[in-house]
C-alpha positions as CSV (number, residue, x, y, z in Angstrom):
1,M,-8.5,-14.6,-30.8
2,H,-5.2,-16.0,-29.8
3,I,-2.9,-13.1,-29.0
4,Q,0.3,-13.5,-27.8
5,I,2.3,-10.2,-25.9
6,P,5.7,-9.9,-25.7
7,Y,6.5,-10.5,-22.0
8,T,7.9,-13.2,-20.0
9,P,7.5,-12.6,-16.6
10,R,10.6,-13.7,-14.1
11,P,9.8,-16.8,-12.0
12,L,8.7,-14.6,-9.0
13,Q,6.4,-12.3,-11.0
14,A,5.2,-15.4,-12.7
15,K,3.6,-16.5,-9.1
16,L,2.8,-12.8,-7.8
17,H,0.3,-12.7,-11.2
18,E,-1.2,-16.0,-9.4
19,D,-1.6,-15.0,-6.5
20,L,-3.2,-11.8,-7.2
21,D,-6.3,-13.6,-9.2
22,K,-7.0,-15.4,-5.9
23,H,-7.0,-11.3,-4.2
24,R,-9.2,-8.7,-4.7
25,F,-6.8,-6.6,-2.1
26,A,-3.1,-6.1,-2.5
27,V,-0.2,-4.6,-1.2
28,L,3.3,-4.8,-2.6
29,N,6.2,-4.3,-1.0
30,C,9.1,-4.9,-3.3
31,H,12.8,-3.1,-4.0
32,R,14.2,-1.3,-6.7
33,R,14.2,-3.0,-9.6
34,F,12.1,-5.6,-8.7
35,G,9.7,-5.0,-11.9
36,K,6.4,-4.6,-10.0
37,T,5.5,-1.4,-12.1
38,I,5.3,-3.3,-15.4
39,L,4.3,-7.1,-13.4
40,V,0.8,-4.6,-13.1
41,I,0.8,-2.6,-16.3
42,L,0.9,-6.6,-18.2
43,H,-1.6,-7.8,-15.6
44,L,-4.3,-4.7,-16.2
45,I,-3.4,-5.2,-19.8
46,R,-4.7,-9.1,-19.2
47,K,-7.6,-8.2,-17.3
48,A,-8.8,-5.1,-19.7
49,L,-8.7,-8.3,-22.4
50,T,-10.0,-10.8,-20.1
51,N,-13.3,-9.5,-19.0
52,D,-16.7,-9.7,-20.7
53,K,-18.3,-7.0,-18.9
54,K,-20.0,-4.7,-20.6
55,N,-16.8,-1.0,-20.7
56,P,-14.2,-2.6,-18.4
57,R,-12.4,0.3,-17.1
58,Y,-8.7,0.0,-15.7
59,Y,-6.9,2.6,-13.6
60,L,-3.2,2.9,-12.8
61,I,-2.4,6.3,-10.6
62,G,1.2,7.7,-9.6
63,P,1.9,10.4,-7.3
64,T,2.6,12.7,-10.3
65,F,1.4,13.2,-13.8
66,V,5.1,13.5,-14.6
67,S,5.9,10.3,-13.0
68,I,3.1,8.7,-14.0
69,K,3.8,9.2,-18.3
70,R,7.4,9.3,-17.3
71,V,7.7,6.3,-15.6
72,C,4.4,4.1,-17.1
73,W,3.2,5.6,-20.9
74,D,6.1,3.8,-22.9
75,Y,5.1,0.2,-21.6
76,L,1.5,0.4,-21.5
77,K,2.5,1.5,-25.6
78,Q,5.0,-1.5,-26.7
79,Y,2.9,-3.9,-24.4
80,A,-0.4,-3.3,-25.5
81,G,0.4,-2.2,-28.6
82,C,1.5,-5.5,-29.5
83,I,-2.7,-5.7,-29.6
84,P,-4.7,-5.5,-32.7
85,G,-7.3,-3.1,-32.8
86,T,-6.0,-1.2,-30.1
87,T,-5.2,3.4,-29.6
88,F,-3.7,5.3,-27.6
89,N,-4.8,8.9,-26.8
90,E,-1.3,10.7,-25.6
91,T,-2.8,14.0,-24.1
92,E,-5.9,11.7,-22.5
93,L,-3.1,8.5,-21.4
94,R,-5.6,6.4,-22.2
95,C,-6.0,3.0,-24.3
96,D,-8.8,2.0,-26.0
97,F,-9.5,-1.8,-26.6
98,P,-11.3,-3.6,-29.1
99,N,-13.2,-5.2,-26.9
100,G,-14.1,-1.9,-24.9
101,A,-11.8,-2.2,-22.1
102,R,-9.7,1.3,-21.2
103,I,-6.7,1.4,-19.1
104,T,-6.3,4.8,-18.1
105,L,-2.8,6.6,-16.3
106,M,-4.1,8.8,-14.0
107,S,-2.3,11.5,-11.7
108,G,-3.0,11.2,-7.9
109,E,-2.4,15.2,-7.0
110,D,-5.6,16.2,-6.8
111,P,-7.5,13.3,-5.8
112,D,-10.6,15.3,-6.4
113,R,-10.2,15.2,-9.8
114,I,-10.4,11.5,-10.1
115,R,-13.6,11.6,-7.9
116,G,-16.6,9.8,-9.9
117,I,-15.0,7.5,-11.8
118,Y,-16.1,3.7,-11.8
119,A,-13.8,0.1,-12.1
120,D,-13.3,-2.9,-12.4
121,G,-9.4,-2.7,-11.6
122,I,-7.2,-0.2,-9.9
123,C,-2.9,0.3,-9.2
124,V,-1.4,3.0,-7.3
125,D,1.7,3.0,-7.7
126,E,4.4,4.2,-5.8
127,C,1.8,4.5,-3.0
128,S,3.5,5.5,0.1
129,Q,3.6,9.2,-1.3
130,M,-0.4,9.4,-2.0
131,N,-3.3,11.7,-0.3
132,P,-4.3,9.4,2.1
133,I,-7.6,10.5,1.1
134,L,-7.4,8.3,-2.3
135,W,-8.3,5.4,-1.2
136,N,-11.1,5.5,1.4
137,E,-13.3,8.6,0.3
138,I,-12.9,8.0,-4.0
139,L,-11.3,4.8,-4.8
140,R,-13.3,2.5,-2.7
141,P,-16.5,3.6,-3.7
142,A,-15.3,3.3,-7.7
143,I,-15.1,-0.5,-7.1
144,S,-17.9,-1.1,-5.4
145,D,-20.1,-1.9,-7.5
146,R,-18.5,-4.0,-10.3
147,K,-15.9,-5.5,-7.2
148,G,-13.6,-4.5,-8.8
149,F,-9.3,-5.0,-7.6
150,A,-6.9,-2.6,-6.4
151,Y,-2.9,-2.8,-5.7
152,F,-0.7,-1.0,-3.8
153,I,3.1,-1.6,-4.4
154,S,5.7,1.1,-3.7
155,T,9.0,0.1,-2.2
156,P,8.7,2.3,1.7
157,Q,8.8,5.4,3.2
158,G,8.6,5.3,6.4
159,V,5.5,4.2,8.9
160,S,3.6,7.8,8.1
161,N,1.8,7.2,4.9
162,I,-1.0,5.1,3.5
163,F,0.9,2.3,1.9
164,Y,2.4,1.8,5.5
165,D,-1.4,1.7,6.9
166,L,-2.8,-0.3,4.3
167,Y,-0.1,-3.0,4.6
168,Q,-0.7,-3.8,8.4
169,Y,-4.5,-4.0,7.0
170,A,-3.4,-6.7,4.6
171,L,-1.9,-8.3,7.1
172,G,-4.4,-8.7,9.8
173,D,-7.3,-9.4,6.5
174,P,-6.7,-12.9,4.4
175,K,-8.8,-11.4,2.0
176,W,-5.7,-9.5,1.1
177,L,-2.4,-10.1,-0.5
178,A,1.0,-8.5,1.8
179,Y,3.6,-8.8,-0.3
180,T,7.7,-8.2,0.5
181,A,9.8,-8.9,-2.1
182,K,13.8,-8.2,-0.3
183,A,16.7,-7.7,-2.9
184,S,18.8,-10.2,-0.9
185,E,15.7,-12.3,-1.4
186,T,14.5,-12.1,-4.5
187,K,18.7,-12.4,-6.3
188,L,17.2,-10.1,-9.5
189,V,20.1,-7.5,-8.9
190,D,23.0,-8.9,-8.9
191,Q,25.4,-8.8,-5.8
192,E,28.2,-6.5,-6.5
193,E,25.5,-4.0,-8.1
194,L,24.2,-4.1,-4.9
195,D,27.4,-3.4,-2.8
196,A,28.0,-0.4,-4.6
197,A,24.3,0.7,-4.4
198,K,25.1,0.1,-1.0
199,A,28.1,2.1,-1.1
200,Q,27.2,4.8,-2.1
201,M,23.7,5.0,-0.6
202,G,24.0,5.1,2.3
203,D,22.8,2.3,4.3
204,S,19.9,3.6,6.1
205,K,18.5,4.4,2.5
206,Y,19.9,1.5,1.0
207,Q,17.9,-0.9,3.3
208,Q,15.1,1.3,2.3
209,E,15.1,0.7,-1.4
210,F,16.0,-2.3,-1.3
211,E,15.2,-4.4,1.6
212,C,11.8,-2.5,1.9
213,D,12.9,-1.6,5.7
214,W,10.4,0.5,7.0
215,I,12.0,2.7,9.9
216,A,15.4,1.8,8.4
217,N,15.6,6.2,7.2
218,I,14.0,7.4,9.5
219,S,15.6,10.3,11.8
220,G,16.3,8.9,14.8
221,S,14.7,6.2,15.1
222,I,15.6,4.3,18.4
223,Y,13.8,0.2,18.2
224,G,14.0,0.5,14.1
225,N,15.9,-2.7,13.8
226,I,13.2,-4.2,16.5
227,I,10.5,-3.6,14.7
228,Q,11.6,-4.8,11.4
229,K,12.7,-7.8,13.1
230,I,9.4,-8.7,14.3
231,E,7.5,-7.5,11.1
232,D,10.1,-10.0,9.8
233,N,9.5,-13.1,12.1
234,K,5.9,-11.5,11.6
235,Q,4.8,-11.3,14.8
236,I,3.0,-7.8,14.1
237,T,-0.9,-9.0,14.3
238,K,-4.3,-7.5,14.5
239,I,-5.4,-8.0,17.7
240,A,-9.7,-8.5,18.2
241,Y,-11.5,-6.9,21.4
242,D,-12.0,-8.9,24.3
243,P,-15.5,-7.6,25.8
244,A,-14.6,-9.7,28.7
245,F,-11.7,-8.2,30.1
246,L,-10.5,-4.7,31.0
247,V,-9.6,-1.8,28.3
248,N,-6.6,0.2,29.5
249,T,-5.1,3.1,28.3
250,A,-1.5,4.7,29.0
251,W,-1.4,8.1,27.2
252,D,2.3,10.4,25.9
253,L,1.2,13.8,25.4
254,G,1.1,16.4,23.3
255,Y,-0.1,19.6,22.1
256,G,2.6,20.9,19.7
257,D,3.8,17.4,19.2
258,N,1.0,14.5,18.8
259,T,-0.8,13.2,22.1
260,A,-0.6,8.9,21.6
261,I,-3.2,6.6,23.6
262,I,-2.1,2.7,23.1
263,F,-5.1,0.8,24.5
264,F,-4.6,-2.6,25.8
265,Q,-6.4,-5.4,27.7
266,Q,-4.4,-7.7,29.9
267,V,-4.8,-11.2,29.5
268,G,-3.0,-13.7,31.6
269,N,0.1,-12.5,31.3
270,Q,0.0,-11.3,27.9
271,I,-0.4,-7.4,27.0
272,M,-2.3,-7.2,24.2
273,V,-2.7,-3.9,22.2
274,I,-6.5,-3.6,20.2
275,D,-6.2,0.2,18.9
276,Y,-4.3,2.9,19.1
277,Y,-5.2,6.9,18.5
278,E,-2.9,10.1,17.9
279,N,-3.9,13.7,17.8
280,N,-2.5,17.7,17.8
281,R,-2.9,20.9,19.1
282,E,-6.3,18.9,21.0
283,G,-7.2,19.8,24.6
284,L,-7.8,17.1,27.3
285,P,-11.2,17.3,26.5
286,H,-11.3,15.5,22.9
287,Y,-9.9,13.1,24.4
288,V,-11.9,11.7,26.8
289,Q,-14.6,12.6,24.6
290,M,-13.5,10.1,22.3
291,I,-12.6,7.5,24.5
292,K,-15.8,8.1,26.0
293,D,-17.3,7.2,22.4
294,K,-15.3,3.8,22.1
295,D,-17.4,0.8,23.2
296,Y,-15.0,-0.5,25.6
297,V,-15.1,-0.5,30.0
298,Y,-12.3,0.8,31.0
299,G,-9.9,-0.8,33.7
300,E,-6.7,1.5,34.2
301,H,-5.9,5.3,32.6
302,Y,-1.6,5.5,32.8
303,A,-0.6,9.0,32.4
304,P,2.7,11.2,32.7
305,H,2.8,13.5,35.7
306,D,2.0,16.3,34.1
307,I,-2.1,15.2,32.6
C-alpha cells in the first residue's frame, strides 16, 4: 500500500532525514524556524509505518504538557491524519496506526511518570529545558531492549543543561550525530527578517536563538567569543586518558559557589584536559576522596593560596 503524506522537506531537512537514518543517536542544535519539530514528527511517522516489530512505540517529549500540545499535536494530526485507519486520542495525545504502531506526546515536567515505558524511538524537543535525569535514568533504559533510537532537538540555553552535555558527548562519539544549523548558514529566514529580529531581541539573545551560540546569552561571560570560535572550528573533542603520563589537577575552591577541578596531562608541549569535576557545599575531604577513587596516577595538584 502506497501512502502519500503532504510533506516536502527542504533540501537541508531531506539531508538531515538521511543522516538520522544512519545514526541511532542524534543531537540537533537548530535555529528558530528551521522546522526541526515538523522534521522529527514526520520522521517518527515514517518509522512507525515501516517498523515490522510488534506494537512499535514512539514518543515525542516536550518540556511541559501545554507546550507539547500547543506546538506538536496539530502537526501530528495534520500529517498522520492522511493515513487510512489512523485514530487519535485527544486526552492522552496519542496517535494509533493501523499496523499497531503508536506515537505519544508526553511532558517531561515529571520524569517519574515516564518510567516503565518501552520505546522504539524517542525525540526530546526543547531538550535544553529538560530535567537531567530524564535521559540516563529513564529514557536510555526504555530503548535498550528494542534498540530504539533517541534524538534531542533544541536551541541553546547556555551550558548548564542536559542538551549541552549531550551535544558535547555527541562530538566525541562517532556513533552519535552532532548537528548545528545557524540561520546565517541555512538561509531559511531572509536577511531582512533576521536584521529586524536582531534589532528587537538584542545581539546576545539573537546569537543564541538564531546563530545557535551556546554562550552568547550568559551574563558575565568572559571567554564566550573565544570558546564559540573554538567550537565553530571543531577544535573541541574528547581526550582519552593515557596511563603512560601522570595526571595533574588544577583547583578553584568554593563552598556556596562551586569548587571546580580540572584533570590534565602534559604530553610534550601539549596540555591534554581529560576530566573535570565540580560540586558545592562539600568540604575538602569529599574532593580528596573523589580524586582517590579515580584510576589515575597523579603528579601535581595546583590550588589557590587558601587551600
